[in-house]
C-alpha positions as CSV (number, residue, x, y, z in Angstrom):
1,M,-2.9,21.2,22.6
2,N,-1.5,20.8,19.4
3,K,-5.1,20.8,17.3
4,Y,-3.0,18.2,14.6
5,F,-3.6,15.6,17.7
6,L,-7.6,16.2,17.4
7,I,-8.5,15.1,14.1
8,G,-11.6,13.3,13.6
9,T,-13.3,15.0,17.2
10,N,-15.2,16.9,15.7
11,T,-19.0,16.0,14.7
12,D,-18.9,18.3,11.5
13,L,-17.2,15.8,8.3
14,S,-15.7,18.8,6.7
15,S,-13.1,19.8,9.7
16,D,-12.1,16.1,10.0
17,C,-8.6,16.1,8.6
18,M,-8.0,20.1,10.2
19,G,-5.9,21.2,7.5
20,L,-4.2,17.5,7.0
21,E,-7.0,17.0,3.7
22,P,-4.2,17.3,1.2
23,F,-1.4,15.0,2.6
24,V,-4.4,12.2,3.4
25,K,-5.3,13.0,-0.4
26,I,-2.0,12.3,-1.4
27,V,-1.8,9.3,1.0
28,K,-4.8,7.8,-0.3
29,K,-5.2,8.4,-3.9
30,A,-1.1,8.3,-4.5
31,L,0.7,6.5,-2.2
32,L,-0.8,3.2,-1.8
33,P,-2.6,2.5,-5.3
34,M,1.6,2.8,-6.1
35,F,2.2,-0.2,-3.2
36,Y,-1.0,-1.7,-4.3
37,I,-0.8,-2.1,-8.5
38,I,2.3,-0.5,-9.5
39,I,5.1,-2.2,-7.1
40,P,3.6,-5.9,-7.8
41,I,3.1,-5.3,-11.7
42,A,6.4,-4.1,-11.8
43,L,8.1,-6.7,-10.0
44,I,6.7,-9.2,-12.5
45,L,7.6,-7.7,-15.3
46,Y,10.8,-7.4,-14.7
47,G,10.9,-10.9,-13.7
48,V,9.3,-11.9,-17.1
49,I,11.7,-9.3,-19.1
50,D,14.7,-11.5,-17.0
51,L,13.5,-14.5,-17.9
52,G,12.5,-13.7,-21.6
53,K,16.5,-12.4,-21.7
54,A,17.4,-15.8,-20.8
55,V,15.1,-17.7,-23.6
56,I,16.4,-15.6,-25.9
57,A,20.1,-16.2,-25.4
58,S,19.6,-19.6,-24.8
59,D,21.9,-20.7,-21.8
60,E,20.3,-23.1,-19.5
61,K,22.2,-21.8,-16.9
62,E,20.6,-17.8,-17.2
63,I,17.4,-20.0,-17.7
64,K,17.3,-21.2,-14.7
65,E,18.5,-18.4,-12.7
66,A,16.1,-16.1,-14.3
67,Q,13.2,-18.3,-13.0
68,G,14.3,-18.5,-9.4
69,K,14.3,-14.8,-9.9
70,L,10.7,-14.9,-11.3
71,I,9.8,-16.7,-8.6
72,K,10.8,-14.4,-6.3
73,R,9.5,-11.6,-7.5
74,F,6.0,-13.3,-7.7
75,I,6.8,-14.1,-4.1
76,Y,7.8,-10.0,-3.4
77,A,5.0,-8.8,-5.2
78,A,2.3,-11.4,-3.5
79,L,4.2,-10.1,-0.2
80,V,3.9,-5.8,-0.9
81,F,0.0,-6.6,-2.0
82,L,-0.2,-8.6,1.6
83,I,1.8,-6.2,3.9
84,V,-0.4,-3.5,2.4
85,F,-3.5,-5.0,3.0
86,L,-2.6,-6.2,6.3
87,V,-1.6,-2.7,7.2
88,S,-5.1,-1.1,6.2
89,L,-7.2,-4.2,7.6
90,L,-5.8,-3.7,10.6
91,M,-5.8,-0.3,11.2
92,Q,-9.5,-0.5,10.2
93,I,-9.8,-2.6,13.0
94,V,-8.2,-0.9,15.7
95,S,-10.1,2.1,14.4
96,T,-13.4,0.3,15.6
97,S,-12.1,-1.0,19.1
98,S,-14.1,1.3,21.6
99,V,-10.5,1.9,23.7
100,G,-9.9,5.5,23.2
101,D,-10.5,7.7,20.8
102,T,-8.6,5.5,17.9
103,N,-11.6,6.1,15.6
104,A,-10.1,9.8,15.1
105,W,-7.7,9.0,11.7
106,F,-10.5,6.9,10.2
107,A,-13.5,9.4,10.2
108,C,-10.3,11.9,8.3
109,W,-9.6,9.0,6.1
110,K,-12.9,8.0,5.0
111,H,-14.2,11.7,4.7
112,I,-11.1,12.1,2.1
113,K,-12.7,10.7,-1.3
């Protein structure tokens, strides 16, 4: 059996990830914060910049379009944040269920600091 299917089955916390620690660390420390923080902030900033350009141009039609874009970007930013949060929450709920060995990945995830 492939050793990567046995993640989290050891009782020793230092061997929970079985060689996948660098990958899990990148996901936990780089990718998730990017989705949580950087993408929503960037979406909102781009919307504000578009609205600022429209206000400087003093064109009512451009201002209305920029307001619509800003509202859509606020919604997209909230959805990005909520989707990442809901997926994390769902995975945590699945890991605490008693069906099979679903908490194997969660032991590795918790071990990475």
